N, C-alpha and C positions, 0 to 999 in steps of 0.2 A: 204214524207214530214211529214205525221202524226207520223211515227215512230221516226223521228228526234225530233219532238216536245215532244213526250212522254219521249224520252231519256233525253231531256233538263230538263223537269219537274222533272224527277226522280233524275237527278244530283243536281238540285236546292234543292230538299227535303233533299237529303243526306247532302248537304252543311249546310242546316239549322239545321238538327239534330246534325251534328258535332259541329257547332257553339254553339248550345244550350248546348250540353254536356260540351264543353270547358267552357262556361259561368257558368254552375252549379258547375263544378269542381273548377273554380276560386273562386266563392263565398264560397264554402266549405272550401277551403284552407285558405282564409282570415278570415273566421269565426273561424277556429281552431287557427290561429295565434293570432286573437284578444282575444280569451279565454285564451290562454297561457300567453299573455301579461298582461291581467287582473289579472290572478292568481299570476303572478310574482309581479305585482304592489301591490296587497293586502298582499302578503307575506312580501314584503319589508316594507309596511306600518305597518303591525303588529309588525315587528322587531323594527321599529323606535319607535312605541308607547311603546313597552316593555322597550326599552332603556330609554325613557323619564320617564316612571313610576319608573324605577330603580333609575334614577337620582333624582327624586322627593322624593324618600324614605328618611326618616330621618336617621341621624347618618352615612351617607355614607362618610362624611368627617368631622371629628371633628375640630372645630374651637377653637384655643387657642389664646386668646387676652389678652392684659394688659390694664386695665383702673383703674382710681382712682377718687373718688368723695366724697362728704359729703352729706349723707342723712339728711333731716331736722328733723328727729325723733330720739329720744334717745333709744327707745326699739322696733326696727322693728322685726316682727315675720314672719314665713313661707316664708323665702327668696327663690325666684325662679328666675333664670337667663334665659334669652331668648336663643334660639339656636344660634343666632349670637353673644351672650355674651355682647351686648351693651345696653340692657334694664334689669332692675330688677323689679320684682313684689313683694310686701310685704304688710303686715297688720301692722297698728299702731293705738292703742286705738280704735279698731272697725272700722277703715277707711281703705279701700283698695287703694293702691297707685301704680303707675307705674313710675319708675325713669329712665330717659335717662342718662346713665353713661357718654356717650361721651360729652353731653352738660351740665352735672351736674345740672339737674333740674327735678322736678316732672312734668310730662306731662299729668297725668290723676289721678283723685281721685274719690272715690265713698263711701259715708257714709250711715249709716242707715237712713231711713226716720223718720221724726219726729213722736213720739208716738210709734215707733216700740219697740219690746222687745229686751233685751240685746243680745239674741242669733240670732237675725235677722241681715240683712245687707248682705254683701258678705260672703258666706259660704266657698267657696274654689275656686280654679282657676287652670288653666294649660296652659302652652305655647303649641301651635301647632307646629309640625315640619315643616321645610323647608320654613318658612315665619315668619314675625314679627306679629303674630296674637295669641291672647290668648282667651280662653273662661272662663267665670266666672258665678257663680250661686248666685242669689240675692233673699233674702227672705224679705217679707214685710207683714204688716197686711192686711187682706182681709176686705175691706169696707162693704161687704155684705156676712158675714160668713155663713148665713143660706139660704138654697135653698131647695124648695119642688119640688120633681120630682115624676113621676108616673112610677111604674114598674109593671110587671106582675109576678104573683106567680103561677106556674103550680101545679095543683092538682095531676098530674101523677108522678110516681116514676122516678127519674133521676139518671143516673150513669155517672161517668167520667172515661175515660180510659187513663192511662199513656202508651205511646207507648212502654216503656221498662218494663211494668208490665202487665203480662197476666191476672191478676185477677182484674176486674173492681171493683171500690169502690163507695159507695153512694156519690153523689156530696155534697160538703159543700159550704156554702156561703163564698165568697171570701172577706177577710178583707184587710186592707191596707198593711198587711205584707205578702200577697199572701198565706194565710193559707190553701188554698185548695190543696197545694202540687204540683201545676203545674204552669207553667209560664202564667200569665194573662196579656193581652194587653188591654190598655185603651186609647181611643182617647183623645188627649190633647186640642181639640178645645174648645172655650168658653172663655168669658172674666173673669170669676171668678175662673177658674181653677178647678171647682168642677166636674170633669168628672169621678169620681169614680163610679157613677151610671148612666146608660143611660136611657133616657126617652123612655117610651113605646108609641107605636102608639095608644093604647087604650085611649078613652076619659076619663077625670077625672069624678069621682062620677058616673060612669056608673052602672046602675042597672042590666044590662044584661051581663052575662058571655060571653066571646069570646071563640069559639070552633075552634081549628085548628088541623087538622089531628087527630081528636079523643081525643085531650087533652084540657081540660077545663082550661082556664086561667082567673084569677080574677084580675082586676086592683087594685093596692095598692099604696097609697101615702106614701112617706117617706120623712123625713127632714134630709138633710145632713148638718153637721157643719164642716166647714173648716176655721179655724181662720187665716191661713197663705197661702199666695200665693208665689210660688217659680218659679223663671224665669231663663232661660238660656240666657245669653248675650254673644256676641262676640265683641272683641275690636281689630281693625286692626290699627297697628301703622305704620307711615311712616318710611322711611330710617332715621336712628338716626342722620344723618347730616342735615336733613330738619327740618323746623319749622311748618310743616303742622299739623293741629289738628287731633288727632286720630279719627277714624270712629267707633262709638259705635252703636251697634244694639241689640234690644231685639229680640231673635230668636223664643222663644216659652215659653209657660207656662207648667210646669211639673206637671202632675196630680199625685195623690196618694203619694205625698211627705209628710212624717210625720212632723207635726208641731213641731218645736224645734229640728229637726233632724240635726245631724252633719255629714258632708261629710268627711270621714276619708281618702278615696282613690278615685282618678280619673284616669281612663285609657281610651285611645282613639285609634281608628284605622282609619286612613285616607283611607285605602284600601276599607273598607266597610262602611265608614261614620258612625261608631258606637261610642257612648260614654257610658262608664260604670261607675257607681257610687257605692261606698260602704258607706251606710248611717247608722249611729248609732242613734238609738232612744231608750233612756233608756238603758235597758240591752240587747236589741235585735239589730241585724244587718240586713240590707236589701240590697240586691244586685239588682240594677236597670240597665236596658239597654234603651238607647235612640237612635232611628235610624233617618235617614235622612227624613223619612215621619212623624216625630214628634210623633211617637208612643212610649209609655213608657211600659216596660215589667218588671215584677218582676221575677227574675231568680232562686232564691234559693227555695228549697223545705221547707215544713212546719217544718220538724224535723232537719234541718241542719243549722249550723252557718258558715258564710263565714268570714274569717279573713284577707285575702290578695288577691289582683288581679293584673294582668298585661295583656296586649293585644298585639297580634302580628300585626305589621303594614304591614307585608308581605302577610299574608293570612287572617287576621281578626279574628283569633282564640282567644277566651278568656280563660286564665288560672287562676284558683283560688284555694285557700286553703279552704277546707271544713271540718267541724267537725260534725259528727253525733254521739251523745252519747260521748263515750270516743275515738272513732276511728277517726283519722285525715288522710286526703288524699289530693293529688293534682289532680285536674280534668281539662280536656280541654273541652270547649264547642264550637262546630262549628255548627252554626244555632241552631237546637234543639237536636243535638246528643251529648251525653256525652261520654268521654273516660277517663279512669284512667291513669294518668301519673305516679303516685307513691302512694303506700299505706303505706310508711314508715313514721312514725310520726315525726321523727327528720328532715325531709326534709322541706325546706322553699323556696319560690319563691324569687329569686334575681332580675329578670327582663327579658325582651325580647328585642333583638336588631338585626336588619338585618337578620331576618329569623332564629334566634337561641334563644331558651329558656334556661335560666340559673337557676339552682337549687343548693341550698347550704345545706350541712348537718351540723346541729348544735349540739354541746355538751357543756353544762355548759356555755352558752353565748359566745361560741367560734365557729368560722367557721373552720371546719376541712376537708371539701371536697367540691369541686365544680364539678357539672355534667352539661352536656348540652344535648339538644335534638333539632333536626332540625324541623322547621315548615314543615308541609305537607298539601297540598290541597286535598289529598286523605283521605276522611273521614274514610274509613275502614282500613287504614294502622295503625298498632300499633305504639305507641310512644316509642322510645328506648332512654334510658339515657346512656351517656358515660362519665366516669370520666376524667377530664382534669387537676386536681390539687389536691394535698393532703398536709396538713400542719396544722398550728395552728395560727389563727388570732383572736384578740378580736372583738366581733361583738354584740353590744348592741343597738346602735342608728340606725343601718341599713342604713347608707348612702352608696349607691352603684352607681358607674358610669360605663356604658357599651358603647363601640363603635364598629363600623362595622368591625374593624380589629381583634376583639376578645380580646381586652384589657379590663381587669376588674380592677376597682379601688375601694377599700374599704377604707372609711375615718372614723377613730376612734381615739379619744383622741389625736388630733393634729398630727396624723400620717396618711400618705397616703400609703396604702399597694397596690402595683401595680403588677398584675399578667398578664404575657404575655408569650404565648407559654410554659405554665407550670412552668415558673420561677417566683419567688417572689422577688420584690425589694421594699424598703421602703424609704419614704421621710418625714422628720420632717417639720411641719408647725407651725409658731408662730402665735400669735394673741389671743384675748380674745374669739372670737366666729368665727367658720368657717363652711362653707357649700361647698358641691361639686356639680358641674354641672351634668346634666343628662348623659353626655357622658364621664365624668371623665377627661375632657381636662383642666378644670380650677377649682380653688377653690375660694370661695368668703370669704374674710377675713374682719371681722367687728371689729372696735375698738370704744368703747363707749366714747363719750365726753359730756361735759356739754351742748353744743349747737347743738348736733346732733350725728351722727354716721359716722365715717370715714369708707369708703368701698374701698377695694382693690381687683381687679380681676386679678389673676395671673395664668399662666400656671402651671399645675402639673408637 
């Protein structure tokens, strides 16, 4: 009887062990299946996001539309057409206006503030890709141009190290042109925009020196004079068939912007949420970067002049023409790393579209060759240029249209020079004054009249 009970207990234990093993195996199998399903889901999600990002990239599909209207101004300047071709942005007598071509009316205007200098008001603007939104830069007088701040002056010797220069140099005081030779970042917070100098934690008029890590620092009061405030605004417009009021927002104050400076070039990258400005102040040019965190960085070095810029919307790389002394080159800047694209002085940047950089070779105001380079997210990969066309095209005004299919449109002297797959075709355009869209799909034809300006948007 006892043996039978022991045998039964042993059998029950074996059954329990067997069931436990089956249970653990089942959990293990389902855990593995769950992990595989999750990996598959995340892979599919990543693919979907990638496709969505590609679909949101600019210039994937050029829009060619036909519109006609009458601008209420006789001398519009700096005409820029939206990506959907149904809005026009322009300047007239110092006033910035946005015109709804489909409804034939001005839907937004922005003038200089009363008492502002002639060079203030809207400085420049740019349409953003894949939506009816533009950004513009607005300058006005600073009501409180003087500000006293306290900074610390170290009595110890300081050096600054350029990551690409093995020989450290004595640090210099950074001015508004970034004259220390490195990219300086300045916070843009504050209502008066005077963030060029940061306040020290040391109390004002302190009689006791502050010693930190063996370095004696003396508090020093300085007065900053900034007569101009420069703001970044965004303007979101509704569908051109709607009567909804545009949504205007002031996004940030731009620090270190030179008073009276002119924005000659604007480039943006939605991939990295970066905006690049080329600002002319007197005889000097200043290359500025604005990021999504509202930080402003001066990018050019002390001894270089920047003439032209473009930005990749695919990888966020900034390309710019730089001149140091008599040597001119085209450089690529990815984060803080510089790469040489070309050291040939006759090369100039034509633009960037859908992951391709376009470079032109110039001779006697004529375009004789076009080369391309593919954008790469690999920072250490060299940039290679490949020629795609050779010929002879007049090129003085520099109106260039690029689309994602590789079509290049050069607009000069009422003629559109269209290059596709290495072949050149031309099309004559009539009218008093003409502009081409960013993608080369349409041209904007202006005819000046006594009561305004007739505008025609036509496919190229």
